[in-house]
C-alpha positions as CSV (number, residue, x, y, z in Angstrom):
1,M,115.6,-47.6,-36.8
2,S,117.7,-50.7,-36.0
3,N,119.5,-52.8,-38.6
4,F,117.1,-55.6,-38.0
5,A,114.1,-53.4,-38.5
6,I,115.5,-52.2,-41.9
7,I,116.2,-55.8,-42.9
8,F,112.7,-56.8,-42.0
9,A,111.2,-53.9,-43.9
10,V,113.1,-55.0,-47.0
11,L,112.0,-58.6,-46.6
12,L,108.4,-57.6,-46.1
13,A,108.5,-55.5,-49.3
14,S,109.8,-58.5,-51.2
15,C,107.1,-60.7,-49.7
16,L,104.3,-58.4,-50.6
17,A,105.7,-57.9,-54.1
18,Q,105.2,-61.6,-55.0
19,K,102.6,-62.3,-57.7
20,K,99.3,-63.3,-56.2
21,E,99.1,-66.5,-58.1
22,D,102.4,-67.7,-56.6
23,A,101.2,-67.3,-53.0
24,D,100.3,-70.4,-51.0
25,P,96.6,-70.2,-50.1
26,S,97.3,-71.2,-46.5
27,V,99.5,-68.2,-46.1
28,N,96.9,-65.7,-47.1
29,S,93.9,-67.3,-45.3
30,F,94.6,-65.4,-42.1
31,D,95.6,-61.9,-41.3
32,L,99.1,-62.5,-39.8
33,D,100.0,-58.9,-39.2
34,F,99.3,-58.0,-35.5
35,N,100.2,-54.3,-35.9
36,A,101.2,-53.7,-32.3
37,N,103.9,-56.3,-32.4
38,P,107.1,-54.7,-33.9
39,Y,108.0,-58.1,-35.3
40,A,104.6,-59.1,-36.6
41,V,106.2,-59.6,-40.1
42,A,108.2,-62.6,-38.7
43,G,105.1,-64.8,-38.9
44,R,104.2,-63.8,-42.4
45,L,107.8,-64.4,-43.6
46,H,108.0,-67.7,-41.8
47,N,104.9,-68.9,-43.6
48,Q,106.2,-67.7,-46.9
49,Y,109.5,-69.7,-46.6
50,L,107.7,-72.7,-45.1
51,A,105.4,-72.9,-48.1
52,C,108.6,-73.2,-50.2
53,L,110.3,-75.7,-47.9
54,R,107.3,-78.0,-47.9
55,K,107.8,-78.8,-51.6
56,I,111.4,-80.0,-51.0
57,T,112.6,-83.3,-49.7
58,V,115.3,-83.0,-47.1
59,K,116.8,-85.4,-44.6
60,N,118.4,-83.4,-41.8
61,P,118.8,-79.9,-40.5
62,S,121.8,-79.2,-42.7
63,E,119.9,-80.0,-45.9
64,T,116.9,-78.1,-44.6
65,L,118.9,-74.9,-44.1
66,K,120.8,-75.3,-47.4
67,A,117.4,-75.6,-49.2
68,L,116.0,-72.7,-47.3
69,S,118.9,-70.5,-48.5
70,G,119.6,-71.9,-51.9
71,I,116.1,-72.8,-53.2
72,C,113.8,-70.6,-51.1
73,N,116.0,-67.5,-51.3
74,F,116.3,-66.9,-47.6
75,D,118.9,-64.2,-47.0
76,H,121.2,-65.6,-44.4
77,S,123.9,-62.9,-44.9
78,T,122.8,-60.7,-42.1
79,V,123.4,-63.4,-39.5
80,N,126.4,-65.0,-41.2
81,S,127.8,-64.0,-44.6
82,D,129.3,-67.5,-45.2
83,L,126.7,-70.1,-46.2
84,S,128.6,-73.1,-44.8
85,Q,129.1,-71.3,-41.5
86,F,125.4,-70.3,-41.4
87,I,124.4,-73.9,-42.0
88,N,126.8,-75.3,-39.4
89,R,125.8,-72.9,-36.7
90,Y,122.0,-73.1,-37.3
91,S,122.1,-76.8,-37.7
92,R,123.5,-77.1,-34.2
93,L,120.9,-74.7,-32.9
94,A,118.1,-76.7,-34.7
95,Q,119.4,-80.0,-33.2
96,Y,119.4,-78.4,-29.7
97,V,115.8,-77.1,-30.1
98,L,114.6,-80.5,-31.4
99,K,116.3,-82.4,-28.7
100,A,114.8,-80.1,-26.0
101,S,111.4,-81.1,-27.4
102,S,109.6,-78.2,-25.7
103,I,109.8,-74.4,-25.5
104,N,110.7,-74.7,-21.8
105,G,113.4,-77.2,-22.7
106,A,114.9,-74.7,-25.2
107,L,114.9,-72.1,-22.5
108,K,117.9,-73.8,-20.9
109,L,119.9,-72.3,-23.7
110,A,118.0,-69.0,-23.9
111,N,117.4,-68.1,-20.2
112,I,120.8,-66.6,-19.6
113,F,119.9,-63.9,-22.2
114,L,116.4,-63.2,-20.9
115,S,114.8,-61.4,-18.0
116,E,112.6,-63.3,-15.6
117,E,109.6,-61.4,-17.0
118,H,110.4,-62.4,-20.5
119,I,110.9,-66.0,-19.4
120,S,107.4,-66.0,-17.7
121,F,105.8,-65.1,-21.1
122,I,107.8,-67.9,-22.8
123,Q,106.7,-70.4,-20.2
124,A,103.1,-69.3,-20.8
125,L,103.7,-70.0,-24.5
126,D,104.8,-73.5,-23.6
127,D,101.5,-74.0,-21.7
128,V,99.4,-72.8,-24.5
129,L,101.0,-75.0,-27.1
130,S,100.1,-78.3,-25.4
131,D,97.5,-81.0,-25.5
132,K,95.6,-79.1,-22.8
133,N,94.1,-76.9,-25.5
134,S,92.3,-77.4,-28.7
135,P,93.8,-75.5,-31.7
136,Q,91.0,-73.0,-31.5
137,Q,91.6,-72.3,-27.8
138,A,95.3,-71.9,-28.5
139,V,94.6,-69.3,-31.2
140,R,92.7,-67.2,-28.8
141,Q,95.2,-67.5,-26.0
142,L,98.1,-66.7,-28.3
143,I,96.4,-63.5,-29.5
144,D,95.8,-62.6,-25.8
145,L,99.4,-63.4,-24.8
146,E,100.8,-61.4,-27.7
147,A,98.8,-58.3,-26.7
148,K,99.8,-58.6,-23.1
149,A,103.5,-58.9,-24.1
150,V,103.3,-55.7,-26.2
151,L,101.6,-53.9,-23.3
152,A,104.3,-55.1,-20.9
153,F,107.4,-54.4,-23.1
154,G,106.3,-51.8,-25.6
155,S,108.0,-51.2,-29.0
156,S,111.6,-51.5,-27.8
157,E,113.7,-53.7,-30.1
158,S,116.0,-55.1,-27.4
159,P,117.3,-58.6,-28.0
160,E,114.9,-59.9,-25.3
161,N,111.9,-58.3,-27.0
162,T,113.0,-59.4,-30.4
163,S,113.2,-63.0,-29.3
164,L,109.8,-63.0,-27.5
165,Y,108.0,-61.0,-30.2
166,C,109.3,-63.2,-33.0
167,G,108.4,-66.3,-31.0
168,L,104.8,-65.1,-30.5
169,S,104.3,-64.0,-34.1
170,I,105.8,-67.2,-35.5
171,A,103.7,-69.4,-33.1
172,R,100.5,-67.7,-34.2
173,A,101.3,-67.9,-37.9
174,S,102.6,-71.5,-37.6
175,L,99.4,-72.6,-35.9
176,H,97.2,-71.2,-38.6
177,Y,99.5,-72.6,-41.3
178,W,99.5,-76.2,-40.0
179,L,96.0,-76.4,-38.5
180,Q,94.5,-77.9,-41.7
181,D,97.1,-80.6,-41.8
182,F,97.1,-82.0,-38.3
183,L,93.9,-83.9,-37.5
184,E,93.6,-86.6,-34.9
185,V,94.6,-90.0,-36.2
186,E,91.8,-92.5,-36.0
187,P,92.3,-96.2,-36.0
188,V,91.6,-97.8,-39.3
189,P,90.5,-101.5,-39.2
190,N,92.2,-103.9,-41.6
191,R,92.5,-107.6,-42.0
192,D,96.0,-107.9,-40.4
193,N,95.3,-105.8,-37.3
194,A,92.0,-104.2,-36.6
195,D,93.6,-101.8,-34.1
196,R,96.5,-100.7,-36.3
197,P,96.3,-96.9,-36.8
198,K,97.2,-94.8,-39.8
199,R,100.7,-93.5,-40.0
200,A,100.7,-90.9,-37.3
201,K,101.9,-87.4,-37.8
202,P,103.3,-85.3,-35.1
203,K,100.6,-83.5,-33.1
204,W,99.8,-79.9,-34.0
205,W,101.3,-78.6,-30.7
206,Q,104.5,-80.4,-31.2
207,V,105.1,-78.8,-34.6
208,V,104.1,-75.3,-33.5
209,A,106.1,-75.5,-30.2
210,A,109.2,-76.5,-32.1
211,D,108.6,-73.7,-34.5
212,C,108.1,-71.2,-31.7
213,A,111.2,-72.5,-29.8
214,G,113.2,-72.1,-33.0
215,G,112.0,-68.6,-33.3
216,I,112.9,-67.7,-29.8
217,V,116.4,-69.2,-29.9
218,G,117.0,-67.9,-33.4
219,G,115.9,-64.5,-32.3
220,I,118.5,-64.5,-29.5
221,F,121.4,-65.4,-31.7
222,G,120.4,-63.8,-35.0
223,G,117.6,-61.2,-34.3
224,G,114.5,-61.3,-36.5
225,V,116.2,-62.9,-39.4
226,G,117.6,-65.7,-37.2
227,A,114.2,-66.3,-35.7
228,V,112.5,-66.7,-39.1
229,G,115.3,-69.0,-40.4
230,L,115.6,-71.3,-37.4
231,G,111.8,-71.3,-36.7
232,T,111.0,-72.3,-40.3
233,A,113.7,-75.0,-40.4
234,C,112.5,-76.5,-37.1
235,S,108.9,-76.5,-38.3
236,K,109.8,-78.4,-41.5
237,I,111.9,-80.9,-39.7
238,V,109.3,-81.8,-37.0
239,A,106.4,-81.9,-39.5
240,D,108.3,-84.4,-41.7
241,L,108.8,-86.8,-38.7
242,E,106.8,-90.0,-38.9
């Protein structure tokens, strides 16, 4: 068993040991564990840490990562034992992912580490997480894509598989987590401007795509732990945008 598999097993045990009353309802409303995916736990851990981060006000990637580690008890030590170095490195990665604005954009950093076949699955992810689909269609397509990836690549814990499997698990978990919060914004008439809309939130696919891209890039540079950390941070940052 690899070091990352051992680390994930420990993190999962910690996650499941939490008191039931402390769990966020949105985390437990969906069975996040796709057993065939060796990194299925990434999605569950992502939602656990995201539930904590949502309660905290942060202004930038550095503050987000500091809160993730210091308040939400994310163990960064396996990817970088020094907290300041962890924050500096993953802040830069988060800024890159957010600037890329899409999964395919983030691939410019990741593609030198991935095979063409892995890239094709990640490009398919980008297509699923777009305005072409309803959230319900995206859920079905993500489940199908995850099953096809496992069939194609098996249970090997290579860096390429870790990145892709974490991205798939985090995308599916993130979609279910955020689905209830991202409804279409309807114009609300008022005396000043009848066409002025409510304050718009990012669209569901923008948040989940940033989450997934963070998981993929984080998986390349920090394995499963890096995927959960960067994916969760990107999700929080994009969801807070107005």
